[in-house]
Residue, then its C-alpha position, 0 to 999 in steps of 0.5 A: x185450280x183455275x181460280x188461283x191461276x194454276x197453269x197447264x191443268x189436266x185431268x187424266x182418267x187412270x181407272x183402267x190403268x190402276x186401282x189407286x184412283x179413277x182420276x188424277x188432276x195435275x196443275x202447276x204454279x209459279x211459286x211455293x206460295x201459289x202452289x199452297x194457294x191452289x191446294x187450299x182452294x181445291x180443299x176449300x171448294x170441295x169442303x163446301x160440298x162436304x168432301x174432305x181429303x183423305x190425305x194432304x201432303x206437301x204443304x210445308x214445302x209447297x213444291x208438290x202438294x198431293x191431295x187425295x180424295x179417294x177416287x180423285x187425286x190432285x197434284x199441284x206442282x211448282x213448274x220445275x218440280x212438275x217437269x222433273x217428275x213428269x207424271x203425264x209421261x208416267x201416265x201417258x196411256x191414260x185418257x186426257x179428259x177435256x176441261x171446259x172453258x171457265x166461261x162456258x156453261x157447265x155441262x148438266x150434272x157435272x158437279x153432281x158427277x164429281x161430288x158422287x165420284x169423290x164420295x165413293 
């Protein structure tokens, strides 16, 4: 998400609260076009490691794109839509997972954990 300049990216650990997913990834964009570009970037990046989405919704409008990878569900919103739906408030009991600075060295095994998690 960050490579396409998504705004306010958050990762919520929702596994203790629901069976629909283990993690929700939320991000905002400033336009419909940017929303689609961010979503395409996510799908492309995970496709390169053989992770294809189970479902992809909302690309036609570009206001809210949902990408379901099973245990990880990504939501890319146009900023006004994100404010309106306020998933952070809906999932306020979820633990916020820190996102490392893009310039920081990756945590050992981080890519493997995400890949393993999306395969489950």
